[in-house]
C-alpha positions as CSV (number, residue, x, y, z in Angstrom):
1,M,90.9,80.7,132.4
2,L,89.6,78.9,129.6
3,S,92.3,77.5,126.8
4,R,90.0,79.1,124.4
5,V,90.0,82.5,125.9
6,A,94.0,82.4,126.5
7,N,94.6,81.4,122.8
8,H,92.6,84.7,121.5
9,I,94.2,86.9,124.0
10,Y,97.5,85.6,123.1
11,W,97.1,86.0,119.3
12,L,95.5,89.5,119.7
13,G,98.6,90.6,121.1
14,R,100.8,89.0,118.7
15,Y,98.8,90.2,115.4
16,L,98.6,93.8,116.7
17,E,102.4,94.1,117.5
18,R,102.8,92.5,113.8
19,A,100.8,95.3,112.3
20,E,102.5,98.0,114.3
21,N,106.1,96.7,113.5
22,Y,105.3,96.3,109.7
23,A,103.7,100.2,110.2
24,R,107.3,101.4,111.7
25,F,109.2,99.5,109.0
26,I,107.2,100.8,106.4
27,D,107.4,104.7,107.6
28,V,111.2,104.1,108.5
29,N,111.9,102.9,104.9
30,F,110.3,105.4,103.3
31,N,111.9,108.3,105.2
32,L,115.2,106.6,104.5
33,M,114.3,106.6,100.5
34,Q,114.1,110.4,101.1
35,D,117.6,111.2,102.3
36,L,119.3,108.5,100.1
37,P,121.4,110.1,97.1
38,M,119.5,110.4,94.0
39,D,121.9,107.9,92.1
40,L,121.1,105.1,94.6
41,K,118.0,102.8,93.6
42,E,115.2,102.6,96.3
43,Q,115.8,99.6,98.7
44,W,112.2,97.6,99.3
45,A,113.5,94.0,98.8
46,P,115.0,93.9,102.4
47,L,111.9,95.0,104.0
48,V,110.1,92.1,102.2
49,A,112.9,89.6,103.4
50,A,112.9,91.1,106.7
51,T,109.2,90.0,107.4
52,G,110.0,86.3,106.3
53,D,107.5,86.5,103.1
54,L,109.9,86.8,100.6
55,D,109.0,83.5,98.6
56,L,105.5,84.3,98.9
57,Y,106.0,87.9,97.5
58,K,108.0,86.3,94.3
59,K,105.2,84.0,93.5
60,K,102.8,87.0,93.0
61,Y,105.1,90.0,91.9
62,E,107.9,90.6,89.9
63,G,110.8,93.2,90.8
64,F,110.5,95.3,93.9
65,E,108.7,98.4,92.8
66,R,107.6,100.7,95.7
67,N,103.8,100.6,95.1
68,Q,104.1,97.1,95.0
69,V,105.9,96.2,98.1
70,M,103.8,98.3,100.2
71,Y,100.6,97.2,98.7
72,F,101.8,93.5,99.7
73,L,102.9,94.4,103.2
74,T,100.1,96.6,104.0
75,F,96.7,95.6,101.9
76,D,97.3,92.2,100.3
77,E,94.8,89.8,101.7
78,D,96.8,87.1,100.1
79,N,99.7,87.6,102.3
80,P,98.4,86.3,105.7
81,N,100.7,88.6,107.6
82,S,99.9,92.0,105.8
83,M,99.1,94.5,108.2
84,L,95.1,94.5,107.0
85,C,95.2,90.7,107.5
86,S,96.8,90.9,111.2
87,V,94.4,93.7,112.2
88,T,91.5,91.8,110.7
89,L,92.5,88.5,112.8
90,A,93.2,90.8,116.1
91,R,89.8,92.2,115.6
92,E,88.4,88.7,115.2
93,N,90.0,87.7,118.2
94,A,89.0,90.7,120.2
95,R,85.4,90.4,119.0
96,I,85.2,86.5,120.4
97,I,86.4,87.4,123.7
98,R,84.9,90.8,123.6
99,E,83.8,90.3,127.5
100,N,87.3,89.9,128.5
101,L,88.3,93.0,127.2
102,S,87.6,96.7,128.2
103,K,84.6,99.0,126.0
104,E,87.7,101.2,125.5
105,T,89.8,98.5,124.0
106,W,87.5,96.8,121.7
107,E,86.3,100.4,120.4
108,K,90.0,101.3,119.7
109,C,90.5,98.0,118.1
110,N,87.4,98.2,115.7
111,E,88.5,101.7,114.7
112,L,92.0,100.4,113.9
113,Y,90.3,97.8,111.2
114,Y,88.2,100.3,109.9
115,M,90.9,102.5,109.3
116,L,92.9,100.0,107.5
117,R,89.9,99.4,105.4
118,E,89.6,102.9,104.4
119,G,93.4,103.3,103.6
120,L,92.5,100.2,100.8
121,E,89.5,102.1,99.4
122,K,91.8,105.3,99.2
123,K,94.6,103.4,97.6
124,I,97.3,104.5,99.9
125,W,100.1,102.8,98.5
126,K,100.0,104.9,95.4
127,K,100.1,108.1,97.2
128,E,103.2,110.1,96.8
129,D,103.5,110.5,100.5
130,P,101.7,107.7,102.4
131,R,104.0,108.7,105.7
132,Q,101.2,110.2,107.7
133,F,98.6,107.0,107.2
134,F,101.3,104.4,108.8
135,E,102.1,106.8,111.3
136,T,98.6,107.1,112.2
137,V,98.1,103.0,112.5
138,K,101.4,103.0,114.6
139,N,100.0,105.7,117.0
140,Q,96.5,103.5,117.2
141,I,98.1,100.5,118.0
142,L,100.1,102.5,120.7
143,L,97.5,103.9,122.2
144,L,95.7,100.3,122.4
145,Y,98.5,99.5,124.4
146,G,98.1,102.3,126.7
147,L,94.5,101.3,127.3
148,A,95.4,97.9,127.9
149,D,98.0,99.1,130.7
150,A,95.6,101.7,132.2
151,T,92.4,99.3,132.4
152,V,93.3,95.6,132.5
153,A,93.8,93.7,135.6
154,R,97.1,92.0,135.9
155,T,95.5,88.5,135.6
156,E,96.7,85.6,133.2
157,G,94.5,87.3,130.6
158,W,96.9,90.2,130.8
159,H,100.2,88.2,131.1
160,F,98.9,86.2,127.9
161,R,98.5,89.2,125.8
162,Q,102.0,90.5,127.0
163,L,103.5,86.9,126.3
164,G,102.2,87.1,122.5
165,Q,103.3,90.8,122.3
166,L,106.8,90.3,123.5
167,L,107.4,87.1,121.3
168,E,106.2,88.5,118.2
169,R,108.6,91.9,119.1
170,A,111.5,89.6,119.4
171,D,111.1,87.8,116.4
172,K,110.4,90.7,114.4
173,T,113.7,92.7,115.7
174,S,115.5,89.4,115.2
175,R,114.4,89.3,111.5
176,I,115.1,93.2,110.7
177,L,118.4,93.1,112.7
178,D,119.4,90.0,110.5
179,V,118.7,91.2,107.1
180,K,119.6,94.4,107.7
181,Y,122.8,93.9,109.1
182,H,124.1,92.0,106.0
183,I,122.7,94.6,103.7
184,L,124.2,97.6,105.9
185,L,127.4,96.0,106.8
186,P,129.9,98.8,105.4
187,S,132.5,98.2,103.1
188,T,135.9,99.7,103.8
189,Y,135.1,102.5,101.7
190,E,131.7,103.5,102.9
191,V,132.6,103.4,106.8
192,G,131.9,106.7,108.5
193,S,130.5,108.2,105.5
194,P,127.1,110.2,105.5
195,L,125.3,107.1,103.6
196,D,126.7,104.7,106.1
197,F,125.7,106.8,109.1
198,L,122.0,107.0,107.3
199,H,121.4,103.4,106.6
200,W,122.5,102.5,110.7
201,M,120.2,105.3,111.7
202,A,117.3,103.7,109.9
203,L,117.9,100.3,111.3
204,L,117.8,101.9,114.8
205,K,114.7,104.2,114.1
206,S,113.0,100.9,112.7
207,V,112.9,99.7,116.2
208,T,112.0,103.4,117.8
209,G,115.7,103.2,119.2
210,F,118.0,105.8,118.0
211,N,117.9,108.2,120.3
212,T,118.2,105.6,123.1
213,Y,121.3,104.2,121.4
214,R,122.8,107.6,121.2
215,R,122.6,108.2,124.8
216,L,123.7,104.9,126.0
217,Y,126.3,104.4,123.3
218,G,127.4,107.5,121.8
219,N,128.5,106.9,117.8
220,I,127.3,104.6,115.5
221,D,129.0,101.5,114.7
222,P,127.7,98.1,113.5
223,S,128.8,95.9,116.8
224,G,127.3,98.7,118.9
225,V,124.3,98.3,117.0
226,V,124.0,94.6,117.4
227,E,124.5,94.7,121.0
228,F,121.8,97.3,121.5
229,M,119.2,95.4,119.5
230,L,120.2,92.1,120.6
231,L,121.7,91.8,123.9
232,N,120.6,95.4,125.7
233,K,119.1,94.6,129.3
234,Y,117.0,97.8,129.5
235,F,115.9,98.9,126.2
236,P,112.2,97.1,125.8
237,R,112.8,96.0,122.1
238,S,115.9,94.6,122.5
239,I,115.6,90.7,122.1
240,F,117.0,89.8,125.5
241,Y,114.9,92.0,127.1
242,C,111.5,90.9,125.1
243,L,112.8,87.1,126.1
244,K,113.4,88.2,129.8
245,E,109.8,89.7,130.0
246,A,108.3,86.8,128.3
247,E,110.0,84.3,130.6
248,R,108.4,86.7,133.7
249,C,104.9,86.2,132.2
250,L,105.3,82.8,131.8
251,R,106.2,82.1,135.2
252,C,103.2,84.2,136.5
253,I,100.8,82.2,134.7
254,S,102.0,79.0,136.0
255,G,102.5,80.4,139.2
256,N,106.0,79.4,139.4
257,T,107.8,81.5,142.4
258,S,110.8,78.9,142.6
259,D,114.1,79.5,141.2
260,G,113.8,77.0,138.6
261,A,111.7,76.0,135.8
262,I,108.3,74.1,136.2
263,T,107.1,73.7,132.9
264,V,108.7,72.7,129.4
265,V,107.8,76.1,128.3
266,E,109.8,77.9,130.9
267,K,112.9,75.7,130.6
268,S,112.7,76.4,126.8
269,I,112.7,80.1,127.0
270,G,115.0,80.0,129.8
271,E,117.6,78.5,127.9
272,L,117.4,80.8,125.2
273,R,117.3,83.8,127.7
274,S,120.5,82.5,129.5
275,R,122.5,82.3,126.3
276,L,121.8,85.7,125.4
277,E,122.3,86.9,128.7
278,Y,125.9,85.6,128.8
279,A,126.5,86.3,125.2
280,E,129.6,88.7,123.9
281,V,128.8,90.4,120.6
282,D,132.0,90.4,119.5
283,D,132.2,86.5,119.8
284,I,128.8,86.7,118.0
285,I,129.9,88.5,115.1
286,V,132.9,86.5,114.8
287,L,131.0,83.3,114.8
288,G,128.4,84.4,112.4
289,L,125.6,87.0,112.9
290,H,123.2,85.3,111.0
291,E,123.6,81.8,111.9
292,F,123.0,83.3,115.6
293,L,119.9,85.3,114.8
294,D,119.0,81.9,112.7
295,T,118.9,80.0,115.9
296,V,117.2,82.5,118.2
297,Q,114.3,82.6,115.2
298,L,114.2,78.7,115.4
299,K,113.9,78.6,119.1
300,I,111.3,81.5,119.4
301,N,109.2,79.6,116.8
302,H,109.8,76.4,119.4
303,I,108.4,78.3,122.1
304,S,105.6,79.3,120.4
305,D,104.5,75.8,119.2
306,L,105.2,74.9,123.1
307,I,103.0,77.4,124.4
308,D,100.1,76.3,122.0
309,V,100.5,72.5,122.7
310,N,100.6,73.1,126.5
311,Y,98.1,76.0,127.3
312,F,95.7,76.0,124.2
313,R,95.8,72.3,122.6
314,A,96.0,70.3,125.5
315,K,92.8,71.5,127.2
316,E,90.4,72.5,124.4
317,E,90.5,71.8,120.7
318,N,87.7,74.2,119.6
319,V,89.5,77.3,119.0
320,Y,89.3,79.8,116.2
321,K,91.5,78.6,113.3
322,P,91.9,81.2,110.4
323,E,94.1,79.9,107.5
324,T,97.6,81.4,107.7
325,Q,101.2,80.4,107.7
326,S,103.5,79.6,110.4
327,Q,103.8,81.6,113.6
328,S,100.2,82.7,113.0
329,Q,97.1,81.2,115.0
330,S,96.5,77.7,114.3
């Protein structure tokens, strides 16, 4: 496969996953706001912090009003990671490699783009209850994933798209867990209270893991939620699971059937996966969850850079290069 084509497929996966995560986060946060007591202020600042674009937001806006945050995360074209920008870039990558996609995948990707454009025209962020819009966007992207699962051959292209999707998912799970954990870490007065339960339930719902968590762990407590989102071996949005599957994709791409790593990328992701596989949640919390997650995010960024150097730039320099921040196509 041409490195140019692999590059576009990889970033198609990342941008779609990024938009889907944003849609989920906003929808869950909006639902949480409806359940909070009237005397508590809406918490929209943590949502911006979780996406990693807090500095950019502060340069443009003062305060964290609901409408401002929703516009910034959904439609702001000055934010390279907004849902609209992510879907626009996903569509552009899909257009360039259209012959490598199924007809249905391209059509649904195109529909998604115009759905976001229509939302911008209708000023969805100003509506009293915009949840249906974000639910529809999320379902449209999940439909795209389903079409890919059902119509695409498991060749190199498939593995590159999966690789992009999984790394993006691991990154976003680490960010939402990092920010939310510190904000929601309950005081001694709130442990076990309805408010405490609402916050942790929202965190689990942000990764669509509430029901699965209750079946596996039962009662909701901070250490259990951290273990579930960080170390669980079976939940498809846990950081460990995403890294394990991303490593499998890399091995399929390189044709590695041995027990060890044969590329620097495989070695790097294998080291991170191994560290998580044998970690204990209590030790992580005692030593510092923020520091641990910060290290994980830096290593994921490093793995992404290695993929870019070893698979995309090494063979072909003439690739599509939109102007976006780090962890975007370059």
